[in-house]
C-alpha positions in Angstrom: -20.5 14.7 38.3 -16.7 14.3 37.9 -16.7 11.8 40.8 -19.3 9.7 39.1 -17.4 9.7 35.8 -14.2 8.8 37.6 -15.9 6.0 39.5 -17.4 4.6 36.3 -14.1 4.9 34.6 -12.4 3.0 37.4 -15.0 0.2 37.3 -14.6 -0.1 33.5 -10.8 -0.1 33.7 -10.9 -2.8 36.3 -13.0 -5.1 34.1 -10.9 -4.3 31.0 -7.8 -5.4 32.9 -9.5 -8.5 34.2 -10.6 -9.5 30.7 -7.2 -8.9 29.2 -5.4 -10.9 31.9 -7.9 -13.8 31.6 -8.1 -13.9 27.8 -4.4 -13.9 27.1 -3.4 -15.9 30.3 -1.1 -13.2 31.6 -1.4 -14.5 35.1 0.6 -17.7 34.4 4.4 -18.1 34.4 4.3 -18.6 30.7 2.4 -15.3 30.3 4.9 -13.4 32.4 7.8 -14.8 30.5 6.0 -14.0 27.2 5.8 -10.4 28.4 9.4 -10.3 29.4 10.5 -11.8 26.0 8.4 -9.2 24.1 10.0 -6.4 26.2 13.5 -7.7 25.8 13.0 -8.2 22.0 11.8 -4.6 21.7 14.8 -3.4 23.7 17.1 -5.4 21.4 15.4 -3.9 18.3 15.7 -0.3 19.7 19.4 -0.8 20.6 20.3 -2.2 17.1 18.3 0.6 15.4 19.9 3.3 17.5 23.4 1.9 17.0 22.9 1.6 13.2 21.8 5.2 13.1 24.7 6.4 15.2 27.3 4.4 13.2 25.9 5.8 10.0 26.1 9.3 11.3 29.7 8.8 12.4 30.9 7.4 9.1 29.1 9.7 6.7 31.6 12.7 7.1 34.5 10.1 7.0 36.0 9.4 10.3 39.5 10.8 10.8 41.8 11.9 13.6 40.3 12.1 17.0 37.0 10.6 16.0 38.5 7.2 15.4 38.8 6.5 19.1 35.3 7.6 19.8 33.9 5.4 17.1 36.0 2.5 18.4 34.7 2.8 21.9 31.1 3.3 20.6 31.4 0.0 18.7 32.7 -1.7 21.9 29.8 -0.3 23.8 27.4 -1.4 21.1 28.7 -4.9 21.2 28.3 -5.1 25.0 24.8 -3.7 24.8 23.6 -6.0 22.0 25.2 -9.1 23.4 23.6 -8.5 26.9 20.2 -7.7 25.3 20.4 -10.7 23.0 21.3 -13.0 25.9 18.3 -11.7 27.9 16.0 -12.1 24.9 17.1 -15.6 24.0 17.1 -16.7 27.7 13.6 -15.4 28.2 12.4 -16.9 24.9 13.8 -20.4 25.8 12.2 -20.2 29.3 8.9 -19.1 27.7 8.8 -22.1 25.4 9.8 -24.5 28.1 7.0 -23.1 30.3 4.5 -23.1 27.5 5.1 -26.7 26.4 5.4 -28.1 29.9 2.3 -26.6 31.5 -0.6 -28.9 32.2 -3.6 -28.8 29.9 
């Protein structure tokens, strides 16, 4: 009985994946770049939110003494992370639009 359910589930899952790929054109280069730009945008959003929460937590009890250096290096790390994620996001977004507007109809 479990084998029959598992087999039915696999068949349904196969057709669901097939429909999603065909409906949203995820098997094209523009579709792949769209997925990459969505993932990189989400990554950028998470990095900025995490850094804002961390900086807020660092500054609430007033930074003094030995914490100044840790906050400084955290801000340098934040800048590096955000700039690399932003470059990845904008690059993938530009390539996505180039592929989307240059593909044949």
